[in-house]
N, C-alpha and C positions, 0 to 999 in steps of 0.2 A: 504494498499498499503507500501512497507518495502521499506528505505533509510537507507544503512551502508557504512561506508566508515572507510579503518583501514589504519594506515601506522608506520610508523619506527621512535623514535626519539632515536639514539645510544649513543650522552650523557648527559649524567644523570646532569644533576643541584641541586642545593641544594633545596630542596621544600619548599614553602611559602605559607601560610595559605592565600589563596586570592580567594576572593566570588566578584563575580556578578552579579549584581541583575537588571533583562529591564523586563519592562511593555511590553509586547506583543500587536500586533494588535488585531481586533477583529476576529476569524476564519472567512476565508472565502474557497468559493468552492475552490478544488481543489487538490491534495493528495500530500505527502510529499516527496521533493527533497531527489533525493541521488546521491552521489560521491562517488568517491575513485581516495582521491588525490596523494595516496604513500607516501614514506617518507616525516614524518612531523617533522619538529624539532622546536622550541621557539628559540626566541632573550633571551640574554642574559642584565641583568642589569637594567630593567625597571622593579618596582614593582605595582601591584593592589592594591589598597585602600582595607581595609579589606570587605566593602561593597559599589557597587557604585548604582546610579539610573540614566538614563540620562534624561534630558527633555523629558518631557511627549507633548514636539510640535513635534519629533520626531519620535511617535507612537499614530498617533492622535486617538480615539478611544479604546486607551485601556483598558481592565478590565482585562487581565492576569498576572502574571509576571512569570519569573521564573529564577533561581539561576544558576548561575552556576559556581563550584569550580572545582578543580585540581580531575582528576577518580583518585578512589580507588579500590582495588583489587575487595572490594565485587560486584562495580557497574562492574569491565571486567568484572567477572565471571555471574553476570547478562546477559551482552549483548549479550555472548557468547551462551547462550542459548535462547537467540531470535532465533525465527524461523516468518519467513514470506509469506503469501500466495504466488501462482504459479500468472505469472512468476517475482516474486520480491524474489525468495526465492535464487534468483542469489547475493542478499546483505545477507543470511545466514552467522556468520563470520566463520563457519564449512566448506564451500565452497572452500574457502580457506587455507591450513594447515599454511602458513608462517603468513598471516592477521592475525589468531586463535593464534599462539605463540607471536609474535607482541602486539598483545589485552591485553595478559595475563602477558607479559612482564612489570614489573614496571619500571625496567629501560629502556627498550624500549619506555614505553610512557613519559618516562621524563615530561615534564611542554609542550608538543602538547598537550596533551587530555584530555577534559574537561566533566565533566558531566553536564549535565542538569536537575535538579531538579525542582517540584514547592515546597511552600514556606512550606509544610508541610517534605522537604526534600525527599519526592518520584521522585523515577528519572523519568524521563520521556525523555529520551535520551540523546544523547552524541554527539559533536563537537569536529574537530583535526585541527591545524593550523601550518604548514610550511611556513616560511618566506622564499623568493627570492629575492633579490633585496632591490628595494622599495616596491612589492607586495608583498600578501601574500595569499596564497592558502589553502582552507576550503574544509573539510568535513565535513559531518554530517549523524545520523543518530536518530528516535524515535524508540520508542516502539512499538511493531507489533501490540497494540491494540487499540492503539492509531492514527493509520495512516486510511487514506482515509475519515475522517473526516470533513477535513478544516482548520487542522492547521497548514499545511506544510507554509505556507506565514509566517504570527508567528513567527514562528520555524525559519524558515530562517532569518530574518530581526532581530530576539533574536541573532544570530551567526554573523549576519554583525555586529549589536551594540558594540560587544565586539570585532570582528577585528580590528574595525576603533578603538577604545579606545584606546586597547592595544599595538599593533600594526604602528598605523597613516600611512596605507599603504597608497600607489597612486591608487594601482588599488588590486582587488580581485578576483582570480581566482577559479572557480572550474573546475572538470570533470563529466559529466554525463554520463551514460550507453547511448548508442543512441537508443535504442530499450523503456528506458522511458520517451515518450512522456511527460507523466504526470507532471513528473519533471520537467522537461524543459520547458512547461507553467507556471511553479510556478516562477522558475527560472527568466523564461523572466518578469512577475509578479514583481520583487523583483526588475529588471533593470540590469540582467546580460542580455547580446547581446553574440550568437553565433560566433566563430571567428575560428576554423577550427577545422577538425578531424583527429580522429588518432586513429591506432593499441596499444591493453595495453593488456599483458601480465597476467593474471588473473585466478582464479578458473581453474584452469589448462587446458589454452588456451587461444585463440588471442580475444580479444574481440573490438569491436568500441568502441569508448566514442567520445564525443563532449564536445571540451574547450568553454566554457565560462568568461568573464570577465564584470564587471564593474569598471568604471574607480570611485575614490575616488575625491572627489572635495579639 
């Protein structure tokens, strides 16, 4: 199953050498979630440590690790070439020219886009984050050959751990294409609840999305 999200960060800030290392929960059944959060921006003034490993109590049964780092041009080019099987071709970057242009523009990406790699540095997927008041909106995508193998929930939890640590939000929000019931089930298992439906202009047309939210204690 494919999943991807692209947005824009129009204001460029100084790049920081930041890594986030998280042990991910054991893979479970279910596909990789998919979202398109729209324009993504990062807050200023908060620095990440050179590496961060959250408490293992938050990732019970952890046996894998993801490393999050700021997305590089090579990562963006690789992601732009990803192709998913039908019906998830909806998430191919080339399906929307504006999204593709933003993904490949380092200034637009800013500090909103993060590559997710394994311990050896191999690209596994990516995340994007947009701050809206005290909430943060998350988007994500996993490499096509890794989807549909039960890694989705662990991958989502990685992004959630990052969002909680970096942004300290009161809530985490995402938008997922309404047809993608597999993704919606994974999000629900991660703790999200559907709060509304809306139409969004993307991929050359209007498509229905489900807004989901998770409060952060």
